[in-house]
C-alpha positions as CSV (number, residue, x, y, z in Angstrom):
1,M,-46.6,38.0,-16.0
2,D,-44.4,34.9,-15.0
3,K,-42.0,34.0,-12.9
4,S,-39.0,34.0,-15.0
5,M,-39.4,37.5,-16.6
6,A,-40.1,38.4,-12.6
7,L,-37.2,37.1,-11.6
8,R,-35.1,39.0,-14.8
9,R,-36.8,42.3,-13.8
10,A,-35.8,42.1,-10.0
11,F,-32.2,41.7,-11.0
12,G,-32.3,43.9,-13.1
13,K,-33.2,46.1,-10.5
14,F,-29.1,45.8,-9.1
15,A,-27.3,48.6,-11.3
16,T,-24.6,47.3,-12.1
17,G,-21.0,48.4,-13.9
18,V,-20.4,47.0,-17.7
19,A,-17.5,45.2,-18.8
20,V,-16.2,44.1,-22.2
21,V,-14.2,40.2,-21.2
22,T,-11.8,39.1,-24.2
23,T,-9.4,36.4,-24.3
24,T,-7.8,34.9,-27.7
25,D,-9.7,31.1,-29.6
26,G,-7.0,28.6,-30.8
27,N,-5.3,30.7,-33.2
28,D,-5.2,33.8,-31.5
29,A,-7.6,35.4,-32.6
30,P,-9.7,38.0,-30.2
31,V,-12.4,37.6,-28.8
32,G,-14.8,39.0,-26.5
33,L,-18.1,39.9,-24.6
34,T,-20.6,42.3,-23.3
35,I,-21.1,41.1,-19.4
36,N,-22.2,43.4,-16.4
37,S,-21.4,39.6,-13.7
38,F,-17.6,40.6,-12.6
39,T,-16.5,41.4,-9.2
40,S,-14.4,40.9,-7.3
41,V,-13.9,37.9,-4.9
42,S,-10.6,38.7,-2.8
43,L,-7.4,40.8,-2.7
44,E,-5.6,38.2,-0.3
45,P,-4.7,36.1,-3.1
46,P,-6.1,38.6,-6.1
47,L,-9.5,37.2,-7.4
48,V,-12.5,38.1,-9.8
49,L,-15.1,36.4,-11.5
50,W,-17.9,36.9,-14.0
51,S,-20.5,34.6,-15.6
52,L,-21.2,33.8,-19.3
53,V,-24.3,31.8,-20.4
54,T,-24.3,27.9,-21.5
55,R,-25.8,28.8,-24.9
56,S,-23.4,31.7,-25.6
57,P,-22.0,30.6,-28.6
58,N,-18.0,31.7,-27.1
59,L,-18.3,29.6,-24.4
60,E,-15.7,26.7,-25.1
61,V,-13.4,29.7,-26.2
62,F,-13.7,31.1,-23.1
63,R,-14.0,27.1,-21.2
64,N,-10.2,26.7,-23.5
65,A,-8.3,29.8,-22.4
66,S,-6.2,29.6,-20.0
67,H,-5.9,33.6,-19.5
68,F,-9.0,36.4,-19.9
69,A,-8.9,40.1,-19.6
70,I,-11.8,42.0,-18.0
71,N,-12.1,45.3,-19.4
72,I,-14.7,48.4,-17.1
73,L,-16.2,50.7,-19.6
74,A,-16.2,54.6,-19.2
75,S,-19.8,56.9,-20.0
76,D,-18.9,57.2,-23.1
77,Q,-17.6,53.8,-24.2
78,R,-21.7,52.8,-25.0
79,A,-20.4,52.0,-28.6
80,I,-17.8,49.5,-27.2
81,S,-20.2,47.8,-25.2
82,D,-23.2,47.8,-27.9
83,C,-20.7,46.7,-30.1
84,F,-19.4,43.5,-28.3
85,A,-22.7,42.9,-27.6
86,N,-23.9,41.8,-30.4
87,P,-22.8,39.0,-33.1
88,S,-20.7,39.9,-36.1
89,E,-17.7,38.9,-37.6
90,D,-15.2,41.0,-36.1
91,R,-16.2,42.7,-32.9
92,F,-13.0,44.3,-32.2
93,A,-12.5,46.3,-36.4
94,G,-12.8,50.1,-35.3
95,I,-11.2,49.4,-31.4
96,D,-8.3,51.1,-30.4
97,W,-7.3,48.4,-27.9
98,F,-3.9,46.3,-27.8
99,R,-2.2,42.7,-26.4
100,G,-1.5,42.6,-23.0
101,L,-0.3,39.5,-20.9
102,A,-0.9,36.5,-22.4
103,G,-1.8,37.8,-25.6
104,L,-5.0,38.8,-24.4
105,P,-6.6,41.6,-25.8
106,V,-7.3,45.3,-24.5
107,I,-9.5,47.6,-24.5
108,R,-7.7,51.7,-24.2
109,N,-9.3,53.7,-22.5
110,T,-11.2,52.3,-19.9
111,I,-11.7,52.7,-16.4
112,A,-10.4,50.0,-15.1
113,T,-7.9,46.4,-16.8
114,F,-8.0,43.1,-14.5
115,E,-5.5,40.7,-16.7
116,C,-6.3,37.5,-15.3
117,R,-4.9,34.0,-15.3
118,R,-7.7,31.2,-14.9
119,T,-8.1,29.6,-12.0
120,M,-11.9,28.1,-11.4
121,I,-15.2,27.1,-13.9
122,V,-17.8,26.9,-12.0
123,E,-21.4,25.5,-13.0
124,A,-24.3,27.5,-11.6
125,G,-26.8,26.3,-13.1
126,D,-27.6,28.0,-16.8
127,H,-24.3,29.4,-16.6
128,V,-20.6,28.5,-16.1
129,V,-18.9,31.0,-13.9
130,F,-15.3,31.7,-13.9
131,F,-12.1,32.3,-11.2
132,G,-9.3,34.6,-12.4
133,A,-6.2,35.2,-10.1
134,V,-5.5,38.5,-11.0
135,E,-1.8,38.5,-12.6
136,D,-1.9,42.5,-13.7
137,C,-4.6,45.9,-13.6
138,E,-4.7,49.8,-14.6
139,Q,-6.6,51.6,-12.8
140,C,-7.9,56.1,-14.2
141,D,-10.5,58.2,-12.4
142,L,-13.4,58.6,-15.2
143,E,-16.8,57.9,-14.7
144,P,-18.3,54.4,-15.1
145,L,-20.6,52.7,-17.9
146,V,-23.7,51.7,-15.7
147,F,-26.3,49.2,-16.9
148,F,-29.5,49.2,-14.0
149,A,-33.1,48.2,-15.3
150,G,-32.4,47.2,-18.7
151,Q,-30.8,50.6,-19.4
152,Y,-28.0,51.9,-19.7
153,G,-26.2,55.1,-17.0
154,T,-23.8,56.5,-15.6
155,A,-22.9,57.0,-11.9
156,R,-20.4,60.7,-10.4
157,P,-18.5,59.5,-7.5
158,G,-21.0,61.2,-4.3
159,D,-24.2,61.1,-6.3
């Protein structure tokens, strides 16, 4: 196994939550994609970050967007993750969503949503890191969808 593949497999040993990041394009059309690169940064001020590979066809949309939403998926939302992870003409078809702050597409029934104003973009290797100031958030007590070693799973408090 080459070093790149070994590194990818090692990175995959860190269990992460699964989220869909959303925004709108220049025509106010919703845009979204599945990520597992989300993390909180700061409580004061409230900041988060996520990253996107530089070869993504959605990179310029997110670079030009003033806001984005992070929708943290529940364990029963694997189909939503799959939908936003694969190329599609309309990833929002059949998805229950509404317009939030700044017209952001927000997915319903997730375990948490963070509506953010983009504050900074940092080039980092083959990814671009997006920082955002949290302007609103919602959460509920559902089990999360997690990703580990290339597979979906779930986690229960106290497991």
